[in-house]
N, C-alpha and C positions, 0 to 999 in steps of 0.2 A: 222840594219836599214831597210833592205829589208824585213826581217821577220815581223818587226812591221808594215811596210806598208801593208803586206798581211793581217794582222789582220783587216785592214779597208776596205777590198774589198767587203764584204757584204753590208756594209753601203754605199759605193760609188755607187754600182750597184742600190741599192734602191733609192738613190738621183737621179742618172741618169735616171731611169724609171720615176721618177717624173717629171723631166724636159722634157722627151719625151712627156709625157701626156699633159703637159702644152703646149708644142710647137705645138701639134696637136689640140689644142683648146678645150680640155676637161676642163670644169670649175667644179671645186670642190665646194661643198655646206656645209655650217654649219661648224661642227667640222672638217670635212676633209680638208676644206680650211685652217683652223688654223694649222693643223698638217703639210700640205705641207709647209706653211710659216716658221714653226718651223724647219723643215728639211732643207729648203734652208739657213736658218741663221746658222744652225749647220754645214752646208758644208762650209760657209764662214769662221766660227770659225776655222774649221779643216784645211782649206787652209792657214789660217793666222798664224797657229802655227806649222805646220810641218816643219822639218829641214832636207831638201834634197839637195844633191849636184846639182847645176844648171848646165845645158849645156851651159849657157851664161857666164860661168867662173866667176860668183860672188864668193866671199870667202866662203868656205864651212862651216866656223864656224858661219856665219851670221844667226841670229834667224829668219829671214824673207825672206830667198830666196825660190824660187820656181823652180822646174824642169818643163820641157816642158809638162808633163802629168798633173801636178797640174794646170799649167797655163791654159791648154786646158780646163780642168773641170770648171775653173772659167768663162772662155769665154762662155762655154755652158750655164752656170748659167745666165749670162747677156743676152745671146740670148733668153733664154726661159721665161724671166719675163719682165713685164711692170710695176712691183711695184717700185716706186721711192725709197722707203726705202731700198729694197733689192739691187737696183742699187747703191745707196749711200754706203751702207756697203761694197759691193763687191769692189767698186772703192777705198775705203779706204784701203782695203786689197792690191790692186794693187799699191796704192801709198806707202804703207809701204815696199813692196818688190821692188819697182822701184829705190830707191835711189842709185845712183852711178852704176846701172847696165846698161847693153847694151841690149836693147830689143825693137826691131821694132814693134813686135806683140802688146805690151802694148801702145805704141805711137799711132798706128792706132786705137786701141780700144778706147783710150781716146779722140782722135780727132773726132771720131764718136759722142761722147757725148758733145763735145763742139761746134760742127758744126750744129748738128740737121739734117744733110742730109747725103745721101750716097756718101762717098768720091770716087773720081776717082782712088784712090790708089789701089782699088781692096780689096783682102782679108784682114781682115776678114769680111768686110762689105757685101760681096755678100751673107752671110748667114742670114742677118736680114730680118725679115718678111716685115717690112715696108721700103719703099724708103725714107721716111722722118718721123721725129717726132719732137715734141716740147718738149725740155728737161726741166725738173724741175731744178730751179736755184741751188738747193743744190747738184744734181747730177753733173751739169756742174761744179760747184765749186770743187767737189772732183776729177773730171777728170783733171782740170787745176792744182790741187795740185800734182796729179801723174806726169803730164807733167813737173811740176816744179822740182820734184825730179829727173826725168830722164834727165832734161837739165843740171844737174851737170856734166854730162858726155859729152865731146866734140864730141864724135861720134854720140851721140843722138841728139845733136844740129844740125847736118847736116840734120837729118830727121825732126826735129821739125820746123826748119826755114821755111819750105814750108807753114806752117800753122799760121805764125805770124800775117798775115792780119786778119785771123779769130779770133785770140786772141784779136787783137786790136778791132774788132767789139764786142767781148764779153764785153770788158772794157767799150766801149762807150755805149752799150745798157743797161748795168747793173744799177740797182739803185745806186745812189750816196752813197758812204761810205759802201756799202754792201760787205759781205764776198766774193761774186762772183767778184766784181770789184777788190778787193784786191788781190784775188787769180790770176787774169790775170795780174795785175801789177807786182806781184812777179815773174811770169814767164817772163814778158817783161824785168824785171831787170836782170835775169840771162841771157837772150838771147842777151842783149846789152853790156855784159861785154867786148866782143871784137867788133871791128868795122865791122866785116864781114856782118852783117845783119842789120845794121843801116838804109840802104836805104829802107828797108821794113817798117820801122816806120815813114817815112816823112810825109805821109798823116794823121798820128795820132797826130802830133805835136799840132794842135789847140785843139783837144780834151783833150790832157794831160794838156795843159795850162788851159783849162777851169776847169778840175777836181781840179788842183792845187788851182785855184781861189776860188772855191766853196766847196771844200772838208773839212772834219774834219782834225785835226792835224795828226791823224793816217794815213789817206789817202794822206795828203800832203807829209808826210815823204816818203811814198812808191813812189809817183810820182816823187819827187825830186831825188830819187835814179836812176830812169830811165833817167831824164833829165840831171843829172851830167855826166853820161857816154856818152849820145848822144852829149851834148854840147862840150865835149872834142874833138870830131872828127870835124876837119876844114870843111869837106864836108857837114856837117849839119848846119853850122852857118848861111848861108843865109836863110835857111828855118825857123830857129828860129827868125831871125831878121825881117822877114816879118809877122810872126804871131802877132796876137793882144792879149794883156793882160793888160787892163787898170789898174788892181789892183796889178800889179807887185811891186809897191813900198811898198805896205803894208807888204810885206815879210821881210822888212828890218827894221821894228820897234824894239826898244830896248826891248819891252815887248813880242816880238815873242818867241815861243818855241825855246829853243837853238838848238835842232836837225834840226829844219826847217830852222832857221837862218843860221847855218853853211852851209848847203847845198845850200841855196839860194845864198850865197856869193861865193861859188865854182861855181855854175851855172853861175852867172854874170861874174866872173873872166875869165872863159873859153871863154865866147863869146867875151868879150873885148879883150883878148889876141889874139884870131883868127882874129878879125877885124884888129888890129894893125899889124899883121903878113902879111895881105893881101896888105899892103902898100897903103890903101886908095881905092882900087877898089871897095870895098863894099859900100863905101859911095856914089858912083855914082848911085846906084840902087834907085828906087822910093819906099818910105815907107810910110804907112798911119800914121796918127797923134797918134793913140793909139798903134802902133807897139812897139815890144820890141826894135827895133832900136831907135826909137824916144826917149823912156825912157832912155835907156843906153848910147846913143851916140849923138843924135841930140840936145835934150834939156836935158842935163844931170845935170843941176843945182839942182833940187830937189833930184836926186840920190846922188850927192855929199854932199848935207846936211844931208842925211840919214847916209852916211858913216862917216861924221864928228861927228855925235851924237854917233855912235857906238864905237868910240874911248873911250867913257866913260862907255862902258858895263863892268860889273864887272867880266865877264868871260874871262880869258886869251886866251882861244881858239878862241873866237870870235874876239878879237883884232889881233891875228895872221892872221886870214883869211882876216881882213880888209886891212893889210898891202899892199899885191899885188895890190889891187884896188886903194889904196890911191896914188900910183905912177902916175896913169893915171888921177885921178879926183881931187886931192888935192895939 
């Protein structure tokens, strides 16, 4: 393997020299610019296909592992270019190599692209020419995808959790139903599997409910994956009950998409169970007319009617999810 790697050294040196020229502000013109871009894409392809043993103890047989040297070259490439297409492809390579690996460098690199400003975390951000930049949505999306892969590893979650609020901002500011918004929601889903970081998403509850109300079926399913895990945590219950969602009852129609309906029933059951376990203390709080509490607990007759209708749903899984709620409402 070392011999094969040595064969690439002239190619690597040429690419690095190209990157240095770009980083010093030399602007290639005409065909030279096209050649430079071709070489940058060639380097991305090479980094994405090499099979080296990684110092981060990823399995050596994995076809997408990177050693520190290869990773450093990819970082240099991202530092040297402002071309969104090259950034996007390079981040895809990082995403492919990131799954289940433990790599703080990639985490920091991706955070730079989702935040758009120089992080206080330090390296590798201190090498970027600009202190801030506005990221192209596709670039931010690919960075979120890489973080999503990294979040499969519990050690990486300890690093990524620092940036949950930034991910929430990405979800809130992204166009509704966009790939960027979905990428952020997928990352929040992974980060909410355990209750360790739920408190960092409290302020995002109104936004999540709004996206649930207005989003497409695909988006609604992804939001509900987050809401189901958050609602299972009793410490989050009051925050959900205070939030407003006038259209909540629409999720429990017989004609609703099954994947949405099942998750909505679990979400409601989690909240109702937590309210009952509190022994009535939550009922003493003040809630607005359109709050989740008013719909599920205070004036629950319309919701009980929805549940009664769902007993006639043709799918047995739906009927099974209605059972725990029926004990409280019917």
